[in-house]
C-alpha positions in Angstrom: 0.0 0.0 0.0 2.8 2.3 0.9 4.4 1.6 -2.5 1.2 2.6 -4.4 1.0 5.8 -2.4 4.6 6.6 -3.1 4.1 5.9 -6.9 1.0 8.2 -6.9 2.9 11.0 -5.2 5.9 10.7 -7.6 3.6 10.6 -10.7 1.7 13.6 -9.3 4.9 15.5 -8.9 6.1 14.7 -12.4 2.7 15.8 -13.9 2.7 19.0 -11.9 6.4 19.7 -12.9 5.7 19.0 -16.5 2.6 21.3 -16.4 4.6 24.1 -14.7 7.3 23.8 -17.3 4.8 24.0 -20.1 3.2 27.1 -18.7 6.5 28.7 -18.0 8.4 27.8 -21.2 5.8 27.5 -24.0 4.7 30.7 -25.6 1.1 31.7 -25.0 -1.0 32.7 -28.0 -1.5 36.5 -27.7 -5.0 37.8 -27.5 -5.9 39.7 -30.7 -6.3 43.3 -29.7 -9.6 45.0 -30.4 -8.9 47.3 -33.2 -10.0 50.8 -32.3 -10.1 53.5 -34.9 -6.9 55.5 -34.9 -7.7 59.1 -33.8 -6.0 61.8 -35.7 -6.7 65.6 -36.0 -10.3 66.6 -35.6 -12.5 69.4 -36.9 -14.9 70.9 -34.4 -14.7 67.7 -32.4 -15.5 65.6 -35.5 -12.9 62.9 -35.9 -12.5 60.7 -39.1 -12.9 57.1 -38.3 -14.9 57.8 -35.2 -17.6 60.4 -35.7 -21.0 59.5 -37.3 -23.1 61.2 -39.9 -25.6 62.0 -37.1 -22.9 63.7 -35.1 -21.8 65.7 -38.2 -25.3 67.0 -38.8 -25.7 67.8 -35.1 -22.5 69.9 -35.1 -22.7 71.5 -38.6 -26.4 71.6 -39.3 -28.4 70.7 -42.4 -26.1 69.8 -45.4 -26.5 71.5 -48.7 -27.2 68.2 -50.5 -29.2 65.1 -49.7 -28.1 63.7 -46.3 -28.4 60.2 -47.5 -25.4 60.7 -49.7 -21.9 59.4 -48.9 -20.5 62.9 -49.5 -22.2 65.8 -47.6 -21.6 69.5 -48.5 -21.9 72.3 -45.9 -21.6 76.1 -46.1 -18.1 77.5 -45.7 -16.8 81.0 -45.5 -16.3 80.9 -49.2 -19.8 81.2 -50.8 -18.5 79.5 -54.0 -16.8 76.4 -52.3 -18.7 74.2 -49.8 -16.9 72.2 -47.1 -17.1 68.5 -47.9 -17.3 65.5 -45.6 -17.1 61.9 -46.9 -18.6 58.8 -45.2 -18.3 55.1 -45.4 -21.0 53.1 -43.5 -22.1 56.4 -41.9 -18.6 57.1 -40.4 -16.6 60.1 -41.3 -13.6 59.2 -43.3 -12.5 62.5 -44.8 -13.2 66.3 -44.1 -12.2 69.0 -46.4 -12.5 72.4 -44.7 -12.5 75.4 -47.0 -10.6 78.3 -45.4 -10.7 82.1 -46.2 -9.2 85.1 -44.5 -12.5 85.5 -42.7 -11.7 82.4 -40.7 -8.5 83.8 -39.4 -6.8 80.4 -39.7 -3.2 80.3 -41.1 -0.5 77.8 -41.7 1.1 79.0 -38.5 -1.8 77.7 -36.5 -1.2 74.2 -37.9 2.6 74.3 -37.7 2.5 75.5 -34.1 0.4 72.5 -33.1 1.9 69.8 -35.4 5.4 71.2 -36.3 6.7 71.6 -39.8 4.9 69.3 -42.3 7.1 66.2 -43.0 5.8 66.0 -46.6 4.5 68.2 -49.3 3.0 67.4 -52.6 2.5 69.4 -55.8 -0.9 69.8 -57.2 -3.2 72.0 -59.4 -2.5 75.2 -57.4 1.2 74.7 -57.2 1.7 76.9 -60.2 0.4 79.8 -58.0 2.6 78.7 -55.0 0.1 76.5 -53.1 1.2 73.0 -52.2 -0.3 70.3 -50.1 1.5 69.9 -46.8 0.9 66.5 -45.3 1.2 65.1 -41.8 0.0 61.5 -42.6 0.7 60.2 -39.1 -1.4 63.0 -37.6 -4.3 62.8 -40.0 -4.1 66.3 -41.2 -3.0 68.2 -44.4 -3.4 71.6 -45.7 -3.2 73.5 -49.1 -1.0 76.4 -48.2 1.2 79.0 -49.8 4.9 78.2 -50.1 6.1 81.7 -48.9 3.1 83.1 -46.9 1.1 81.5 -44.0 -2.0 81.6 -46.2 -4.1 78.4 -46.4 -7.0 77.5 -48.7 -8.1 74.1 -47.4 -7.5 71.9 -44.4 -8.0 68.1 -44.8 -8.7 65.7 -41.9 -8.4 62.0 -42.2 -7.4 58.9 -40.2 -3.7 58.6 -39.8 -2.2 56.5 -42.7 1.0 56.2 -44.7 1.9 59.0 -47.2 1.5 56.5 -50.1 -2.0 55.5 -48.9 -2.9 59.2 -48.4 -1.8 60.1 -51.8 -3.6 57.1 -53.4 -6.9 57.6 -51.5 -7.2 61.4 -50.9 -4.7 63.2 -53.2 -4.5 61.3 -56.6 -4.1 64.7 -58.4 -1.0 65.5 -56.4 2.6 64.4 -56.9 6.0 64.5 -55.3 7.3 65.9 -58.5 6.7 69.5 -59.6 5.2 69.7 -63.1 4.8 73.3 -64.1 2.2 74.1 -66.7 3.9 74.0 -70.2 
């Protein structure tokens, strides 16, 4: 009887030791993190990837076009150019703010908050000295003058790579300056 009890104790110790070694030495599968939207810059508390169409209308009022559209237009300080907000599945994905001197917003306001833009792209207004200054990791870009702190537009989006930004939001912009012939 004593031998059986000794064998049971030894087998139990071996099993517990093997179990402890497995727990200690074997890698555990990591829990897949819940993917939360990456928050970048925001416009009047509206954040691409997070804010909904309902929130946009609550903050900005009735759009100029049909609110069932995936692109809503709102009045801006420029009577000829409306502000635009794009949606995918009722979530904001892109905001294009139109800026005029009436708004009092300058490139200095953006650079004081985010620093000097790490990238700039040439586009349709580059011939007049306006380039697109991009902070892809911050989710903000602006069309601004190369020599003055004047800006025409501020773009808000979820932080992404420069290549993805250019493909998705700025297909008419290039890293290469192509003056009009």
